Steps between C-alpha positions, in 0.01 A plus 500: 500500500180667386319399187202671326223351282421725206159446327393625161120519460532546124700176455359311794853407593725536794874499551692460843793732530768582768443856624827599347357434141189703542643785292579293206203578242601203280406248768137580528211642290449879513159472694643251767445581869618335816219282647698307750850511695684237699821474690675169406855354527487364148322545171349144528365600838333803353356302217331264749354800673382638185319191403312504828401859444379421161257229635341749749509790252325324205251317732384836639429626146757770506670398183642225287833425358558332167754242579517368146657828385731552809867470456821472700775748439856445610863607414794257452863611530774321338842540677840341536574384862832526672608154364440609140180303457199644322190522730161647505261632752132570469296758710127576494401823310686705241777643714864588504697198596818645671311537842359155461840353453618673807190384700570145386869539621626415153845617408462563127830590352317604171139576422448366138158655482126462591179409337142574568255214486122476499329159510143395529346425833469734806750318702700303246841354621799715419709195437442398128537133571226501773279719272536239209419219737172684602414579155538132393300385800217732393491337164638802310706373221659813357622852626581780264803704605542849355848666526495881503760767511457857623510787256858596606618132486618499856216290652359156430155351582336157451122491496360138524143393407316168530451317167623556156473874388570557138502824283661819588164689513367264756818490706510885496138521613571273790821698595301818474245362739755422760742799462250774397686830406829348616486289194632798289824468687561124376563328177422133426826316409383138466202266618544131539288232627616240784325170472408281815353174373278309740595164649500230234545756198805531284 
């Protein structure tokens, strides 16, 4: 599989995409260009190659990437399996999940829906349990989760931020920073804070 690293000079940020996602304008800034490509069997393998590329790219003075503002985007499908059990599957990027279910050899008798996620960190785990474990290990005590719906009410998105983010104006500004013009297609439904106390705290 071929992956492409798209870089935005205006945002000093980069996103690694499968070549099939290159046409989706919501996945990358408007000024982003491809600065590196790799053939890899898995997304994790492509990420390892990307990190090696960054080391040589930044040391040569060609550019820098602001990892503090980088994020991970993924899609989660909720479905009912052939035994009638509710399950979920996550895939990198904001993508349609029917092909991903087929690739994973999952016999989904019913697709209940899918959600788009964006969480802090350029290579954050897609599994929420793993992500929360990493957050706690890093000493981050709270995460703000913002639930959004598309203007037509048919799509759902969760935007996650480190720390406690309060006030609709501040939340809106942070969402605008991530989504840009795409924000006009979404409405905030609710924002809540998840607490992760450090060891020894109650």
